[in-house]
C-alpha positions in Angstrom: -11.5 -34.6 73.9 -9.3 -33.6 70.9 -11.0 -36.2 68.8 -14.4 -34.7 69.5 -13.2 -31.2 68.6 -11.8 -32.4 65.2 -15.1 -34.2 64.4 -17.1 -31.1 65.3 -14.9 -28.8 63.1 -15.2 -31.3 60.2 -19.0 -31.2 60.5 -19.0 -27.4 60.6 -16.9 -27.4 57.4 -19.2 -29.8 55.6 -22.3 -27.9 56.8 -21.1 -24.5 55.5 -19.6 -25.4 52.2 -20.2 -29.1 51.5 -16.5 -29.6 51.2 -13.4 -27.7 52.5 -11.6 -28.1 49.1 -13.7 -26.0 46.7 -11.4 -26.7 43.7 -11.4 -30.5 44.1 -13.8 -31.0 41.1 -13.0 -27.8 39.2 -11.0 -28.4 36.0 -9.7 -25.1 34.6 -8.6 -25.2 30.9 -5.9 -23.3 29.0 -3.6 -22.7 31.9 -6.3 -21.4 34.2 -5.9 -21.8 38.0 -8.7 -22.6 40.4 -9.1 -20.2 43.4 -11.9 -20.6 45.9 -14.0 -22.7 43.5 -13.6 -20.3 40.5 -11.1 -20.4 37.6 -8.7 -17.5 37.3 -8.0 -17.3 33.6 -4.8 -16.3 31.9 -4.7 -13.4 29.4 -6.5 -14.3 26.2 -9.1 -16.7 27.7 -12.4 -16.3 29.5 -15.4 -18.4 30.5 -16.3 -20.4 33.6 -13.4 -22.9 33.0 -11.3 -20.6 30.8 -12.5 -22.6 27.8 -13.1 -19.6 25.5 -10.3 -17.8 23.6 -10.7 -14.1 23.4 -10.5 -12.7 19.9 -8.0 -9.9 20.4 -8.8 -8.6 16.9 -12.6 -8.5 17.2 -12.7 -4.7 17.7 -9.5 -3.7 15.8 -10.1 -2.0 12.5 -6.9 -1.9 10.5 -6.9 0.5 7.5 -5.2 0.7 4.2 -4.7 -3.0 3.9 -3.3 -3.6 7.4 -3.8 -7.0 9.0 -4.6 -7.5 12.7 -2.3 -9.9 14.6 -2.6 -10.5 18.4 -4.7 -7.3 18.8 -2.3 -5.0 16.8 -2.2 -3.9 13.2 0.6 -5.0 10.9 0.8 -2.3 8.3 1.8 -2.7 4.6 4.7 -0.8 3.2 4.0 2.9 3.0 1.6 3.1 6.0 2.1 3.4 9.8 0.2 4.3 12.9 -1.8 2.3 15.4 -4.4 1.4 12.7 -2.2 2.0 9.6 -4.0 5.3 9.2 -0.9 7.3 8.4 0.4 7.4 4.8 4.2 7.7 4.8 5.9 9.9 2.3 8.3 8.0 0.0 11.9 9.1 -0.4 11.7 8.3 -4.1 9.2 7.4 -6.8 10.2 5.1 -9.5 8.9 5.2 -13.1 9.0 1.6 -14.1 7.4 2.0 -17.6 5.2 4.3 -19.6 2.2 3.5 -21.7 1.3 5.8 -24.5 -2.4 5.4 -25.6 -3.0 8.5 -27.8 -1.1 11.3 -29.5 -1.9 14.0 -32.1 -2.0 12.6 -35.6 -0.7 15.8 -37.2 1.5 18.7 -36.2 -1.3 21.1 -35.3 1.0 24.1 -35.5 2.0 23.4 -39.1 -1.2 21.6 -39.9 0.9 18.9 -41.5 1.8 15.2 -40.8 4.7 14.6 -38.4 6.4 12.5 -41.1 5.6 12.6 -44.7 5.7 8.9 -45.5 5.0 7.2 -42.2 4.1 7.8 -38.6 6.1 9.8 -36.1 9.2 8.2 -34.4 8.2 8.9 -30.8 10.2 9.0 -27.6 9.3 10.5 -24.2 11.4 12.8 -22.1 11.1 13.0 -18.3 12.5 16.2 -16.9 12.3 18.8 -14.1 12.5 21.6 -16.7 14.0 22.1 -20.1 17.5 22.5 -18.6 17.2 19.5 -16.2 16.5 16.3 -18.2 16.2 13.2 -16.1 15.8 10.6 -18.8 14.8 9.9 -22.4 13.0 6.7 -23.3 13.9 4.6 -26.4 12.4 5.8 -29.7 9.6 3.8 -31.1 9.5 4.3 -34.9 6.5 4.8 -37.2 3.9 5.0 -34.5 0.3 4.7 -35.7 -2.7 6.4 -34.3 -4.9 4.1 -32.3 -2.1 1.8 -31.2 -0.9 1.4 -27.6 2.8 1.7 -27.1 4.9 0.6 -24.1 8.2 2.4 -23.3 10.5 0.3 -21.1 14.0 0.8 -22.3 16.1 3.4 -20.4 13.7 2.7 -17.5 13.2 2.5 -14.5 14.2 6.0 -13.4 14.1 7.3 -9.8 12.5 10.7 -9.1 14.1 12.0 -5.9 12.1 15.2 -5.6 8.7 13.6 -5.0 6.9 16.9 -4.3 8.5 18.8 -7.1 6.9 19.6 -10.5 8.1 17.4 -13.4 7.3 17.2 -17.1 6.6 14.3 -19.4 7.2 15.5 -23.0 6.6 13.7 -26.3 9.0 14.2 -29.2 9.0 13.1 -32.8 12.6 12.2 -33.6 13.6 13.2 -37.1 16.8 12.8 -39.2 19.8 14.9 -38.5 19.4 15.0 -34.7 16.3 17.2 -35.0 13.1 16.7 -33.2 9.6 18.0 -33.1 7.7 18.9 -29.9 4.4 16.9 -29.9 3.1 18.0 -26.5 3.3 16.9 -22.9 2.2 17.5 -19.3 3.3 18.8 -16.0 2.9 16.4 -13.1 3.9 16.1 -9.4 5.0 12.6 -8.6 3.6 12.4 -5.0 0.3 13.5 -3.5 -0.3 12.9 0.2 -4.0 12.3 -0.4 -3.5 9.9 -3.4 -3.3 6.7 -1.3 -0.1 5.5 -3.1 -1.5 4.6 -6.6 0.4 2.3 -8.9 0.1 4.7 -11.8 -0.1 8.4 -12.8 -2.6 9.2 -15.6 -1.7 12.1 -17.8 -4.4 13.2 -20.3 -6.3 16.2 -21.2 -6.9 18.6 -24.1 -3.8 18.2 -26.2 -4.7 14.8 -27.7 -2.0 13.0 -25.7 -2.8 10.3 -23.2 -0.1 8.4 -21.3 0.2 6.4 -18.1 3.3 6.4 -15.9 3.6 3.1 -14.0 5.2 3.8 -10.7 6.5 2.2 -7.5 7.8 3.6 -4.2 11.0 3.7 -2.2 10.6 4.4 1.5 
């Protein structure tokens, strides 16, 4: 009698599902586990057999040079936030070098050449104001109009008041510890909306053009 019951139950099982072990011929990939004839996929995979890797970065838009890794943004120095959308304020801005591309050929106040026999001997002063000098560059002698000059000695210098107004002033160094003011510019080292540029351009109506090449400390 018991044998008849087992045979009947087996026939019922085969009639309903074709096989009592629904996972016998199911091969789940990438660590998936079969349950009731279907693959249960681990995180990061999908598909009938878990054969397809999910691209966690497909809908992630990292900004400001950020790179997506495993669904999250890895931000470059100076940026933070979920999508690197926040620009961090530096603690210091470093002037690494200064390029001078143009300067007035004559002393416009005296309507006379800076030096009688040759070009001006130029150095650049970086300061908060006339009583708070941060640094003087080296002096480049006999500068000629139309020539580009690079000032690197006595640099780099660190500006710790990144939101404060500063001055970049050109001087013609003369004999006897005298100097002539050639002109200059006011500038603020850091601007929240500037997107961390690598240089500050100073030019305008006084015939002086210079570039401050900068880097950042966070």
